[in-house]
Structures are given as structure tokens and as C-alpha cells.
C-alpha positions in Angstrom: -3.5 -180.1 -71.8 -0.6 -179.7 -69.6 2.8 -178.8 -70.6 6.2 -177.7 -69.4 8.4 -174.4 -70.2 12.3 -175.2 -69.4 14.6 -172.0 -68.3 17.0 -171.5 -65.4 16.1 -172.4 -62.0 17.1 -168.9 -60.1 15.1 -169.3 -56.6 14.0 -172.4 -55.2 10.7 -172.9 -54.2 7.2 -174.3 -55.2 4.5 -171.7 -56.5 1.0 -172.6 -57.9 -1.4 -169.7 -58.9 -2.4 -167.3 -62.0 -0.1 -165.8 -64.5 -0.5 -162.0 -64.6 1.7 -160.9 -67.9 3.6 -157.6 -67.7 5.3 -155.8 -70.4 8.6 -154.6 -69.7 12.2 -153.6 -71.2 13.4 -151.0 -72.8 11.2 -148.1 -73.9 11.1 -147.0 -77.3 13.0 -143.8 -77.3 12.1 -140.8 -80.3 15.2 -138.7 -81.8 15.2 -135.0 -82.7 16.7 -131.7 -82.3 15.3 -129.1 -80.2 15.8 -125.4 -81.0 17.9 -123.1 -79.4 15.6 -121.1 -77.8 14.0 -124.5 -76.1 17.7 -125.9 -74.9 17.0 -124.7 -71.3 13.6 -125.5 -71.2 14.9 -129.1 -72.3 17.5 -129.2 -69.6 14.9 -128.4 -67.0 12.7 -131.2 -68.2 15.1 -133.7 -67.9 16.2 -132.4 -64.6 12.4 -132.9 -63.4 12.5 -136.6 -64.7 15.4 -137.3 -62.6 14.1 -135.9 -59.7 10.8 -137.6 -60.0 13.0 -140.7 -60.5 14.9 -140.2 -57.6 11.8 -139.8 -55.7 9.7 -142.9 -56.8 12.6 -145.2 -55.7 13.5 -143.2 -52.7 9.7 -143.7 -51.8 10.4 -147.9 -52.5 13.7 -147.8 -50.1 11.3 -146.0 -46.8 9.4 -148.8 -47.4 11.5 -151.5 -47.0 11.8 -153.1 -43.5 15.2 -152.5 -41.6 15.2 -156.1 -40.6 15.2 -157.2 -44.7 18.2 -159.1 -46.1 20.9 -156.4 -47.2 20.8 -157.2 -50.7 17.6 -155.7 -51.2 18.2 -152.6 -49.9 21.7 -152.4 -51.8 20.0 -152.8 -55.1 18.1 -149.9 -54.2 20.6 -147.8 -52.7 23.0 -148.7 -55.8 20.0 -146.8 -58.4 19.9 -143.9 -55.9 23.5 -143.4 -56.3 23.5 -143.6 -59.8 20.9 -141.0 -59.8 23.2 -138.5 -58.3 26.2 -139.7 -60.2 27.1 -136.8 -63.1 27.4 -139.8 -65.6 24.0 -140.3 -65.7 22.6 -136.9 -64.4 25.3 -134.5 -66.4 26.4 -136.1 -69.6 23.1 -135.8 -70.9 22.7 -132.2 -70.2 26.2 -131.5 -72.3 24.5 -133.6 -75.2 21.3 -131.3 -74.9 22.9 -128.0 -74.8 26.0 -128.9 -77.2 24.2 -130.7 -79.9 20.5 -129.9 -79.2 19.7 -133.5 -78.7 16.4 -134.0 -77.2 16.4 -135.3 -73.7 15.3 -139.0 -74.3 17.7 -139.4 -76.8 20.7 -137.7 -75.1 19.8 -140.0 -72.3 19.7 -143.3 -74.7 23.5 -142.0 -76.3 24.9 -141.9 -72.7 23.1 -145.1 -71.4 24.8 -146.7 -74.8 28.3 -145.3 -74.1 28.5 -146.5 -70.0 26.5 -150.3 -71.0 29.5 -150.6 -73.8 32.2 -150.3 -71.0 30.1 -153.2 -68.5 30.0 -155.5 -71.6 33.6 -155.2 -71.9 34.2 -156.1 -68.5 35.6 -159.9 -67.7 34.0 -160.6 -64.2 30.7 -161.9 -64.8 29.1 -160.5 -61.6 30.4 -157.1 -62.6 29.3 -157.3 -66.7 25.7 -158.3 -65.5 25.7 -155.0 -63.2 24.8 -153.1 -66.6 21.1 -153.9 -65.8 21.6 -151.4 -63.1 22.3 -148.9 -66.1 19.2 -149.9 -67.9 16.7 -150.0 -64.9 17.7 -146.6 -63.9 17.6 -145.4 -67.2 14.2 -146.8 -68.1 13.1 -145.0 -64.8 14.1 -141.8 -66.0 12.9 -142.3 -69.6 9.4 -143.3 -68.5 9.2 -140.1 -66.6 10.5 -138.1 -69.6 7.6 -139.9 -72.0 4.8 -140.0 -69.4 4.7 -143.4 -70.1 2.3 -145.4 -67.5 4.1 -148.1 -65.7 1.9 -151.1 -65.1 3.7 -152.4 -61.8 3.1 -149.5 -59.8 -0.3 -150.3 -58.3 -1.3 -150.3 -54.7 -4.3 -152.2 -55.0 -2.5 -155.7 -54.4 -3.2 -157.0 -57.7 -0.1 -159.4 -57.1 -1.3 -161.4 -54.5 -0.9 -165.0 -55.2 -0.1 -164.2 -59.1 2.8 -165.9 -61.0 4.5 -162.9 -62.8 5.9 -163.1 -65.8 7.8 -160.5 -67.9 10.7 -160.2 -70.1 12.6 -158.7 -67.4 12.1 -156.5 -63.8 13.9 -153.6 -61.8 14.8 -154.1 -58.5 12.3 -151.5 -57.5 9.5 -153.6 -59.0 10.6 -156.7 -57.6 10.2 -155.2 -54.1 6.8 -153.8 -54.7 5.6 -156.8 -55.8 7.2 -159.0 -52.9 5.4 -156.4 -50.7 2.1 -157.4 -52.4 2.8 -161.0 -52.0 3.7 -161.8 -55.4 3.7 -166.0 -55.5 6.5 -166.3 -57.9 8.5 -164.8 -60.6 9.0 -166.0 -64.4 11.1 -164.0 -66.6 12.0 -164.4 -70.7 15.7 -163.0 -70.2 18.4 -163.3 -67.4 20.6 -166.0 -65.8 21.7 -167.4 -62.4 23.1 -163.6 -61.7 20.8 -161.3 -62.8 19.1 -158.9 -60.5 15.6 -160.9 -60.8 17.5 -164.0 -59.5 19.6 -162.2 -56.9 16.8 -160.6 -55.1 14.3 -163.5 -56.0 16.9 -165.5 -53.9 17.6 -162.8 -50.9 13.3 -162.4 -50.9 12.9 -166.2 -50.9 10.4 -165.9 -53.8 10.5 -168.7 -56.1 11.8 -168.1 -59.5 12.5 -169.2 -63.1 14.5 -167.0 -65.8 16.0 -167.1 -69.1 12.5 -168.6 -70.4 13.0 -167.6 -73.9 10.2 -167.2 -76.2 7.9 -168.5 -73.5 5.3 -165.6 -74.1 3.4 -167.0 -76.8 2.4 -170.0 -74.8 1.1 -168.0 -71.6 -1.7 -166.0 -71.3 -3.1 -163.7 -68.1 -5.2 -165.7 -65.7 -3.5 -169.4 -66.9 -2.8 -171.6 -64.0 0.7 -172.6 -63.8 3.2 -174.2 -61.1 6.5 -172.8 -61.0 9.5 -175.2 -59.7 12.4 -172.8 -59.2 14.9 -175.5 -58.3 14.2 -177.3 -61.4 13.6 -174.2 -63.6 10.4 -175.6 -64.9 6.9 -174.1 -65.4 4.1 -176.4 -65.7 1.2 -174.5 -67.8 -2.5 -175.9 -67.3 -1.8 -178.6 -64.6 -4.6 -181.2 -63.6 -5.7 -181.7 -60.1 -3.5 -184.6 -59.5 -0.4 -182.4 -60.4 -1.7 -179.6 -58.3 -2.2 -181.8 -55.4 1.2 -183.0 -56.0 2.8 -179.8 -56.0 0.6 -178.7 -52.8 2.3 -181.7 -50.7 5.8 -180.7 -52.0 5.3 -177.4 -50.8 4.5 -178.4 -47.2 7.3 -180.6 -47.1 9.4 -177.7 -47.9 8.1 -175.6 -45.4 8.6 -178.2 -42.9 12.3 -178.6 -44.1 12.6 -174.8 -43.7 11.3 -174.8 -40.2 13.9 -177.8 -39.0 16.8 -175.6 -40.7 16.1 -172.8 -39.0 17.2 -174.9 -35.6 20.4 -175.7 -37.0 21.7 -171.8 -36.9 24.0 -172.9 -33.9 24.3 -176.5 -34.0 27.9 -177.9 -34.9 28.8 -178.6 -38.5 29.4 -182.5 -38.0 28.9 -185.2 -40.1 27.1 -188.4 -39.0 30.2 -190.4 -38.6 32.0 -187.6 -36.9 33.6 -185.4 -39.2 33.8 -181.8 -38.6 33.1 -179.4 -41.4 34.1 -175.6 -41.6 31.0 -173.6 -43.1 31.3 -170.0 -43.4 29.9 -167.2 -45.4 30.9 -165.3 -48.7 29.7 -161.5 -48.2 30.2 -158.2 -50.0 29.1 -155.3 -47.9 29.7 -154.8 -44.3 25.9 -155.3 -43.8 25.9 -158.6 -45.1 27.6 -159.9 -42.2 24.4 -159.6 -40.0 22.9 -162.3 -42.1 25.9 -164.2 -42.1 25.8 -164.0 -38.2 22.5 -164.7 -38.1 22.5 -168.3 -39.7 25.4 -169.4 -37.9 28.5 -169.0 -40.3 31.5 -169.6 -38.4 33.3 -166.6 -40.1 33.8 -165.2 -43.7 35.4 -167.6 -46.4 35.1 -164.6 -49.0 35.1 -161.0 -48.5 34.7 -159.1 -51.8 36.6 -155.9 -51.9 35.7 -154.3 -55.3 32.5 -152.4 -53.7 35.0 -150.2 -52.2 36.7 -149.5 -55.5 33.7 -148.6 -57.7 31.2 -145.8 -58.7 33.9 -143.5 -57.6 36.9 -141.1 -59.6 39.7 -142.2 -57.0 40.6 -145.4 -55.7 39.9 -145.8 -52.1 43.3 -145.0 -49.8 44.9 -147.3 -47.3 43.2 -145.5 -44.6 39.6 -145.8 -45.7 40.3 -149.7 -46.8 42.0 -150.3 -43.2 38.5 -148.6 -41.7 36.1 -151.0 -44.0 38.4 -154.0 -43.1 38.3 -153.5 -39.3 34.4 -152.7 -39.5 34.2 -155.9 -40.8 36.5 -157.7 -38.4 34.2 -156.1 -35.4 30.9 -157.0 -37.1 32.1 -160.5 -37.2 33.0 -160.5 -33.2 36.2 -162.5 -33.5 35.3 -165.0 -36.3 37.9 -165.7 -38.8 37.6 -163.2 -42.2 39.1 -164.1 -45.2 39.8 -160.7 -47.4 40.0 -161.3 -51.4 42.1 -158.7 -52.8 41.1 -156.5 -55.4 39.2 -158.4 -58.3 38.5 -156.1 -61.2 39.9 -155.6 -65.2 41.6 -153.1 -66.4 38.5 -152.1 -68.6 37.2 -150.9 -65.4 39.1 -147.7 -64.9 38.9 -147.4 -60.7 41.7 -144.7 -60.7 41.9 -143.1 -64.1 45.6 -143.9 -64.2 45.7 -145.4 -67.3 43.6 -143.4 -69.8 43.2 -144.3 -73.0 44.3 -147.8 -72.4 42.6 -150.4 -74.8 40.0 -152.6 -73.8 40.7 -156.1 -75.1 38.1 -157.9 -77.2 38.4 -160.9 -74.9 38.6 -158.9 -71.2 38.1 -162.2 -69.7 41.7 -163.3 -70.6 43.3 -159.6 -70.3 44.7 -157.4 -67.6 42.4 -158.5 -64.5 42.4 -159.4 -60.9 46.1 -160.0 -59.8 47.7 -159.2 -63.1 45.9 -155.7 -63.1 47.2 -155.4 -59.4 50.6 -156.4 -60.1 50.7 -154.1 -63.2 49.4 -151.0 -61.0 51.4 -151.5 -57.5 50.4 -147.9 -56.7 46.6 -149.4 -56.6 47.8 -152.8 -55.0 50.3 -151.8 -52.3 47.6 -149.8 -50.2 45.3 -152.7 -50.1 48.2 -155.2 -49.0 49.0 -152.8 -46.3 45.3 -152.3 -45.3 44.8 -156.0 -44.8 48.0 -156.5 -42.8 47.1 -153.7 -40.8 43.8 -155.5 -40.3 45.3 -158.8 -39.0 46.0 -157.1 -35.7 42.4 -157.2 -35.0 41.9 -160.5 -35.2 41.9 -163.5 -37.3 42.3 -162.2 -41.1 43.5 -164.3 -44.2 44.6 -162.8 -47.4 43.6 -164.4 -50.6 45.1 -163.6 -54.1 42.5 -163.9 -56.9 43.5 -165.4 -60.4 46.7 -166.8 -59.8 47.9 -168.7 -62.7 51.6 -168.7 -62.7 54.5 -169.1 -60.2 56.0 -165.7 -61.3 52.9 -164.0 -60.3 53.0 -165.6 -56.9 56.3 -164.7 -56.6 55.7 -161.1 -56.9 52.9 -160.8 -54.9 55.1 -162.6 -52.0 57.6 -160.0 -52.5 55.1 -157.1 -52.5 53.7 -158.6 -49.4 57.4 -158.8 -47.5 58.2 -155.4 -48.9 54.7 -154.0 -47.0 55.5 -155.9 -44.0 59.0 -154.6 -43.8 57.3 -150.8 -44.0 55.1 -151.6 -41.3 58.1 -152.5 -38.8 59.7 -149.7 -39.6 56.7 -147.5 -38.9 55.9 -149.5 -35.8 52.7 -150.7 -36.9 51.3 -153.6 -35.7 50.2 -156.5 -37.6 49.6 -160.4 -37.3 53.3 -161.6 -38.8 51.6 -164.8 -39.3 48.8 -163.8 -41.5 47.9 -166.8 -43.8 48.2 -165.9 -47.6 46.3 -168.0 -49.8 44.8 -168.4 -53.3 41.6 -168.5 -55.4 42.1 -171.5 -57.3 39.9 -170.4 -60.4 42.5 -170.9 -63.5 42.6 -174.3 -65.1 46.3 -174.0 -64.9 46.6 -172.9 -61.3 44.4 -176.2 -60.6 46.5 -178.0 -62.4 49.6 -176.8 -60.8 48.0 -177.0 -57.5 50.5 -179.1 -55.8 53.2 -176.0 -56.7 51.1 -173.5 -55.2 50.3 -175.5 -52.4 53.9 -175.5 -51.5 54.1 -171.7 -51.2 50.8 -170.7 -49.7 48.7 -171.3 -46.5 45.4 -172.2 -47.9 43.6 -172.7 -51.1 40.1 -171.8 -52.2 38.3 -173.0 -55.2 36.5 -170.5 -57.4 34.4 -172.9 -59.0 32.3 -170.0 -61.0 35.5 -168.8 -63.1 36.9 -172.5 -62.7 33.8 -173.8 -64.8 33.6 -171.1 -67.1 37.2 -171.3 -68.4 37.5 -175.3 -68.3 34.7 -175.5 -70.6 35.1 -172.4 -72.6 31.6 -170.8 -72.0 30.2 -167.4 -70.5 27.9 -168.9 -68.1 25.8 -165.1 -68.2 25.3 -165.6 -72.2 21.9 -166.9 -72.7 23.3 -168.4 -75.7 25.7 -171.0 -74.1 25.0 -171.0 -70.3 23.2 -174.2 -71.1 26.5 -175.6 -71.2 27.4 -174.5 -67.7 28.0 -177.9 -65.9 29.8 -178.4 -62.3 29.9 -182.1 -63.1 31.7 -182.1 -66.2 34.4 -184.6 -65.8 36.9 -181.9 -66.5 35.6 -180.1 -63.9 35.7 -182.3 -61.2 39.3 -183.6 -62.0 40.4 -180.0 -61.4 38.7 -179.9 -58.3 39.8 -183.3 -57.2 43.7 -182.4 -57.8 43.4 -179.1 -56.1 41.8 -180.6 -53.0 44.3 -183.5 -53.0 47.2 -181.1 -53.4 46.2 -179.3 -50.1 46.2 -182.5 -48.0 49.3 -183.8 -49.4 51.3 -180.6 -47.7 48.5 -180.1 -44.7 47.1 -177.0 -46.0 43.2 -176.3 -45.8 41.3 -176.4 -49.2 38.3 -174.4 -49.1 35.5 -173.8 -52.0 33.7 -170.4 -52.4 32.2 -170.7 -56.1 28.3 -171.3 -56.0 29.1 -174.7 -56.6 29.8 -175.0 -52.6 26.6 -173.3 -52.0 24.4 -175.7 -53.9 23.3 -178.3 -51.7 22.7 -180.9 -54.6 27.0 -181.1 -54.8 27.3 -181.1 -51.1 27.5 -184.9 -50.5 29.9 -185.2 -53.9 32.3 -182.5 -52.4 32.4 -184.0 -48.9 33.1 -187.5 -50.5 36.1 -185.5 -52.7 37.4 -184.4 -49.7 36.4 -180.8 -49.2 36.3 -179.9 -45.3 35.8 -176.2 -45.9 32.9 -174.5 -47.4 32.0 -170.8 -47.7 28.7 -169.8 -49.3 25.8 -167.0 -49.6 24.3 -166.7 -46.2 20.8 -167.5 -47.8 22.1 -171.2 -48.5 24.2 -171.8 -45.6 21.3 -173.6 -43.7 20.4 -176.1 -46.4 24.0 -177.0 -47.1 24.5 -177.2 -43.3 21.6 -179.5 -42.9 23.1 -181.7 -45.7 26.5 -182.1 -44.1 24.8 -183.3 -40.9 22.7 -185.9 -42.6 25.6 -187.0 -44.5 28.1 -189.9 -43.8 31.8 -189.0 -45.4 32.5 -192.8 -45.7 29.2 -193.5 -47.9 29.8 -190.1 -50.0 33.3 -190.9 -50.7 32.1 -194.4 -52.7 29.7 -192.4 -54.7 31.9 -189.7 -55.5 34.2 -192.2 -56.7 31.9 -193.7 -59.1 30.8 -190.3 -60.2 34.4 -189.4 -61.4 34.6 -192.7 -63.5 31.3 -192.2 -65.2 31.5 -191.2 -68.8 27.8 -190.1 -69.8 26.4 -186.9 -68.2 23.2 -188.4 -67.8 24.4 -191.5 -65.7 26.7 -188.8 -63.5 23.4 -186.8 -62.7 21.6 -190.2 -62.1 24.4 -191.0 -59.5 24.3 -187.7 -58.0 20.1 -187.8 -57.1 20.9 -191.2 -55.7 23.8 -190.2 -53.3 21.4 -187.1 -52.2 19.1 -189.8 -51.5 20.9 -191.4 -49.0 
């Protein structure tokens, strides 16, 4: 009997194969006290486990081909760095020596303390990074407990398999990809989980958040995974298998056609030129952006420079990093977003003992934190200004919600310009300054912000969350995350029209921009600048070059008027068949 299981489509593609069940998750950790005479032996046992975990990850890292997407190596590198971090390697030793804890329990206590910090973070992307802690800790725990790892095989047992697990580590995912895994399906996780991000980078079809699906699946069951729709078909009949095999061939033909679009102009069928840029986090990500023909960097996240360190980067270090991005982009425009972290993440230790708010998403974060900590903000402003001397740079301020905040930011920029003038340091005196529109208040008042700024960029990830009042990485409520919600569409429309009215560009850099299902809708709403993940760029470009703006405008107006969500979705599908 054929039946379907529904989760979250994390990585597009179709896979057909046999299920391979994998048990993963936090290991069962024993708690006991160690005799004083055995303390140093316990410390040594912990050190050996850490060294073995580091060697294991190092071996995985060495086998990653140099031309592989930078996202993949970055995950492994992050875990290797964590195994050198005192928070993982030294704090448990202190608990062993001072409290007589066994190594496993000492590591668990430290893991719980670190995860509590990440749980309090406001940014959904950063909050999901607590998974890094769990993955690294689990790797060490398994060495301490001598637990066999079912994924550490070299017999190619995952070739053509649909792997089902509660969760997977980056190292596991990379190893399975080398063995030719066909698709990944997990009980937990959301669109920003490690499995989701890596599956997209490795182009492995994946469905995550398939809660309570374990009892319905068995080893060697034949299943079909539809990574776009988030559906797993169990026990498909021959006719269904033939249908999906045909879809697989169609998808491959489409990918081949897209690769030919890399350096073609981004112009609609009726002659509208569209700006299509890339979102990047690490300087190395620029290589991928250049390979797919991005017209520049529409969002350069600077947070990575500030994380996993005791002191924040100084002006010079930031200037060198931003300049490297400019050079790698070979003269293409770069939009640098200023620091977007929360107060719960103390990047410089300057506010020890500061309370962690019960609702960090609404607390001291992004521009609010920067304005409260000018010692953190001013060096970044100066570094961005100095970088503008080397090419077309735009500065983007995240999470603006009031005109008072904007006035403070502009005053600080003015002061930094004066300092650079007095020091004789070059910078572009006309460097554009813009804002992320990601708070409903900012979207409603976009006409006011548009009169004071040089550009706007819509951050749909937070805008949707704040508008609908849901946490999109929370498995319990992320089903409510809906880019087609009438309130969301109206806020996007208001922002685009506000920019049009005063003649400044409006871009979109959130995930909605990189989802090709919404490309024609956004074109019809008047959006002319998209900034997307490099892996999504060619698909979005293909839709743009096959679209008629005038036709899209008619459908967009109809979608905006519709009340029922099912009707909106149906209209969107009809628009995408044009």
C-alpha cells in the first residue's frame, strides 16, 4: 500500500531508493564521581577522546575536494575550531579536577551551559548553531563511551540509499555524499538546520522535520523523496515510480540548461533588466557567486568576524577582511551589512553580567546593540567607509525600526567620515547607505525611511516571523511560516512602492528572493533587485528570463486581492505555468 509522509522540503530534487535507518541523537551519558587518585587519569582519558575526535574530523576534512562548495568545508572547519576552543576542551577538565566529575558528565554539563546561551539568541540562523555544540560534543562522547558509530563505514553501503535519521552531523553528511547517498530524511530540523544547509550545498534531495515517521518506515522499504514538496512516498507502485523517474530526467535537463545561463544578461522576455546578486557569509563564498555569474554581493554578513573569539575584531582587521571581499568580487558591487548579533552573545565581554532577556528576538540586538555599544560599532563603520575607496560598496543597517535610530546611525557615519578626512584616509564620499526592512514598523514607515536613505533591502526571514509572530526554527509552529500571508505581501508591496516613489532601489535579500516559486510574484509586485544564495541564483535567473513582467503584474494583483490561502497558492501555481 502506498502512503505519504509530510515534512519540510529542505533540498530540492527527486530520489528513489531503499530506506537505510540510522539511529542518531544525544548519547546516554552516565554520571558518577571519580576517586581523587583517578582524577588525572580521567583528565587524560578526556584528552585522548578529544584528540581522537579531532583526528576523525580532520580525516573527513582532508577528503573534501578543493572545488567543493565552501559551505561544506566551513562546517567541518567550525567543528575543528571548536575542538580547540577552551569552552569545549578546558572547562570539562576543570569540572573533573575541582568537582571530581567523570569526563562524560563534565562534558555534558559544559554542553548544557553552552546550549543555554545559544537558545537565548535572537537570530534564528545563529540559534541553530547550537547544533554545532551537540555534534562536536557527541563526537567526543562516543569516543569516551567507545560507542560504535553506524555511519563510519567504508563499504559504500549508502550508495543509492535513502537515509532516515533523527539528525545527522556535517561529517556524517559529507561521508554519505562521498558514498553516493540518494537522499536524506530526518525526524527533526528546519530549513536552517545543518542537514538542510549541507544537503542544498551538496545538492542531495532532503526532507526534514518528518516528526514521528520512524514507526512507519523500515530498512529496505522502497520510497520516493520529493525534496521540493517535502513529501516521502512509501511503497510506491510501478506507475508512480515511472512518473518520478520521468521527473528526474526532466530536472537534469533543466539543470543543464541553467548552467548555460551563467553569464547571460538577466532580462525578462519583455525587456526589463533585473539585478541578480548573491548573499555571502565567508569570503570564500565569493568563488561560488562568481561561478554562477552573480552581478555582485547583495548581502555580505559580517557576523562571522565577531564570533568564537574573546575580543571583537578591530578596525584594521575588518578593513582587511572587507577589502579581500572587494578584490575577490573583481569590481562587482558589494553590500556590507553591519553587525547583526544580539546582546546575549557577548562578542567583546564588555557587558559581563548583563541580563539575558526572556524574548531575545525583541531585545537588544543588531543596530540596537551597535548604538548602545559605539565602541563596537564605530570601528566597523570606519572599516566599511575605508573599504569603499577600493570599489563600489554599500552599507546596510539591519533591524532599523525608528527614525531616531536612523538619525543616530547617520550621525555616527558623519562623525566617522570627519575622522577619516582629518586623518587623510581615502573613502567614497558618496557611498550609499541603506537599511534592511525586516521589522513591520519599518515596512509600514518605509516611505519615511526611503526619503532618508539611498536604498532599501527587504529581509523576508525576520519580516515574516515578526509579522506572523512565529519562530520559523521552532518545529511546533514553523508550519505557520507563510510568505504568501496577506499581511506579508502588503508590507513587501508598501516597501517596494515607497522606494519607487522617491526613486531609490529596493532589493530583497531574504529566502523568499531565492525561492523560484515567488520570483514572478515579486517581479509583478515591482521588485527589480534580488539577492539570493549562490546555489539558488541560476534557477531564479531562469525564471526571470522566461517571465513577462506585464503578465506577472496582473497575476500579482489578483494574488494580493485573494482572501483564502488555498486560492493564493493555486494562483501562484498558475502564474508559474505561464
